[in-house]
Phi, psi and omega in degrees: 000096189302319189286345182271041198277323180107221192291211184107185181216159175254131164251127188240137165267108186288170169088006176274132174273130173264158169208155178126209182220149193222141171250142174295150169291180172281150187304117173302309192288339170294308188297323178299319170297309184294330192284332178291337186292334192299331185291338184292344194224146172281347180275169187278137179241123171254130184235132173245171180060034175287116186296142174273077177227162189308304189300313190289311181307320179289333181289315180296324174297322183289312180302322181286331174288337178281356173108009179279131181278113189247127182238127169272122187261339178185166179300131182074002179237124186230155162250147183228130174229117180247071173300309179228122172267129182279098189285343173297328177307320183302340175268003182281164174289315180298321182295318183293332173295310186294314180301318188286336187283355191227124177298317188295341178312332189295342186276001185270348183305306189300310172304317191283328182289317184295315191266334183244001176067013166195162181196151197218124188218135169281167172307109188293161185263231174107211183285155177264065185243014186112171177315128169236091182286159187241004178323308186306316180304310189275332169286337172292315176298322179291317178304330172283351172108015178272147173268135186252134179219137172236121181264110186293331181279332174265354186053045188240131173259130180233131171236151181214145174204136175295315178206123175295146175226126177318144180211168171260133184214145170242111177305133179286348167208156183278060181291120184299309171301311183304312187293323186293311182304310187287323175298320176288344169276317182295337189293337179250014180276158177283126174089201191257133171247136176244128175239117176260154177069030181284140169300149183230024176306152174312318181299318179284337166303307189300317181300311182298330178289319180296318183292322173295324175286351175264358181110002176291163177242085189238128173242163184088014181299127183105349178253176175266009176238098179262141176237139184224123176265123184293150185236169184269335174206172177233152186246176183283157175202178169230154194218146168241136182278142176299163174286153185285106175309327184283327174294318188303298185308321181296320185285335168299310182297320179307309178300312187293313186291336179253011176061037195250160179260110179230153164235121183265118196268149168049059190271351183074052197298326179299340179257014188261357176061229183264014185297306180298322177302315177306315177282336171298325175298341178270010182087011181277121173286138173207157181239144181255118177237103185074234173261009188245153174251127179255121178245108185297153178286137186232123175295318179219157178218139186245125185289138180288163174249167166294162180315318188276007176086359178284156180302125181306135167246142171240123183231154179273151180206164176293153182302140006285006178297184179284129182295134175301336182294344183249007184292328181288326182284324175298318179304310178301317183298329179285340173310323186266354178281174171255117177125177186241153177212144171254129181262126181241105187266096186278324197276327183233144197264354178240015183281344179269358189287354170286355185290343175303330179293318181294319175304310178299334179279351180114359177287152181259090186232135168245118174279101190287330181186178185301346185247348181229132179226130174270128178249133178250106182281130178257015185070220176255018188293323171247103176283156174297152183244143182293136174226176167265133184218176177232138177280123174287319184211173188302312188275328166291343179293322189274329176299322180290319180300320184282331169295321180294326182287337181256002190270160175283134175093197184265133170236157177231134173241117180273170178048057181283351178302333175298322182274337177292326178314321189241355185219129189283107178052048184296329177296308186296321186291315190290313181304321182294347177256001175113015174282158169243087189238119181239133178273115185257000000 
């Protein structure tokens, strides 16, 4: 598994124009949810377009250690059979180490609770992007009748229920992983569960469609009101993961920053929501050809204003609003645009802290507070200059990579395992288009 290489650094020679076509990997955030569904049934579940990245590979490893029979059928295609899950493994040191190193592991709780009546998980790790609370998940399980316990000395969460019973719930936040976890628990609960203020991201729609093909009865898919009629058992199914919208957005920003002519193939256009329009508001030209996005080489791009001429604001929002995972890419892309923009990151309080690196590279950015940054785009008048930096989280890592590729001279990015967690062989794929990225 080439992408699970681990630490190390990228050395990037900036200023290369790229050309050609690139295809996005399977969606990381969808894969992490979809993989957990295999625990709901003793039958075989086949999943394709699984990205070969650290976080996903770790979850597959965790499932196999729990007793799921995992078979690799082709690159990105696996079958999973959870005839018997070894619940004893959940008490081991090895389990707590593996599960704690991976945020996505939280989503094994819903399926285990539904099928085995109990689940046990350490407090997960992951990105340093601010607090990511888990209350929504556990309040949801409690609504279904589970008993919840948090052992503060061991940092372990436990939920138990003899039989889950359907309930009406209004989620305190439209958490994507929270909704996914509760839905997976509710499909086997007795009676009807109604979830209001449910997340409705494409990943979640995909999850519900797969669960329905496994025998669940979920209606309201794509809305924030899900109704789930519990069933007594789930069967096997097969599923294909959508293209990763975060990669699609990253490649759009990359093309503009490096003045490159790029075709992004098979993007899953109908699932991209406002992502293309948001980049168009930065002045980036694009053409939609079937399911591909073609981006011509652009010497300059100019940021739009609101109708009354006031400064454009781009903020993250729950779906179908703009995804928080692409705000760092929008911010970086704006540094080389003409015009001014306010970036408002509402969901995580530490996600904008990487802008100090961009300022060191010569970008004109005012960090107003932990949630807002104003970017003054100087066009190409002052190109960014290469520096040495460290990647704080997955999405900032790629934003810094894009900045480095457009900068003058050489940049070094350390801690690139943060990038490998979410992007499959990103260096090889970009080098094939003409980039100069060396893994050290």
